[in-house]
N, C-alpha and C positions, 0 to 999 in steps of 0.2 A: 761459657757460651760466647763468643764477638759477638760483633754485633757488623753488621756489612754495614763497610765505609765508603761501600763504592756509588759515584752521581748515577741517579737510575735515568737507562738512555734514552734518546731523543728519538723522535718519532719523525717520518720523509719526514711531513710537513716542518719541524721546527729546527733541523737540519738546512733545509730551503732558506725557513726565516731566517736562521744564523748565520750562515752563507749572505741574502744581500742585507743582513742589516748589517757586515760587518763589508761587505761591500763598499758601499751607501761612506760608511764612518771610513772608507782607508780613500775613498776620490775626492770628499772631503777635506781633507787631509791636505792644505798646503803647499806646495813643494816651490816655490819661486827660489829662494833660496841652499838647494838640494846645490850635494857634486857631483856632477857627471863623469863617468868610467867608461871607456870602452879597449877595448882587448890587446897587449903591448905591440906594440908597432904597426900602429895602425898611421895613415898620415892624418893631416887637418880636413883634408882635402877628397881621399877616398869616405866613402863612403862604410859607414860603419855605427852595428848597435852600438846604445849606448843603456847602460843601469844609472842605477843615484840607489845607496841603501835607506830606509823610510824606516821612521818608531817599530819598533813591534817583530821586528821579520823580514816589515814588506819588502819589494822592490820595486821601481819604476824601469818600462824601457823604454826607450825612443830612437827614433834614427839617428845618424842625425842630420841626415838632407831635412827630417820633417821633424823639426820639433816638438810646436806645437803639439805637437801629437803623441802622446802622453796613457803608453799604459801603466793600466797598480796592478798588480799580485799580490794576493798575502801572504803571508810564510809560509802556508804548506803547501800554499799554488806551486810557488816559490820550488819550494824544496822537490815537491815534486816533477817540477819541470828537469829537476836539475837530476833531478836521478835518472829520471827515460833520460836522458841525454849520456849521461854514463853509462846505462846497457845499452846502444845502442842503438833505443825508442827510435827512432827520428830518424837512426841510418837510411839516405837514400839507397840501391842498389847498383854497385860496380856495374856502371860504365865508360867504354871509351873518353869519353873526353871530361871523364872528373876519374882518372883512372885506372879504371875496371879492366877488364880483360872483354875483347869482344868475343861473343860467343856464338 
């Protein structure tokens, strides 16, 4: 007879509290010395999205034009965003101005 080694499931309240605690810890990190990365081929004078990799798989993101406004994402949030983007979750409807056909 085996023992059940699975951890007990979190209640919705426990999940919410854990996520809030993770966010508080993430925003408490000193990121003053992080290295910011932008997409290849972007010019220094162009507006671009920049990201920095943080401990624990977290990611910080900012606009090059607003470097003091930084958003931070846990590893789970960043992974969900990247997978959603790859799956086309955020694609705009094709329109004439962005390469789509005029219907």
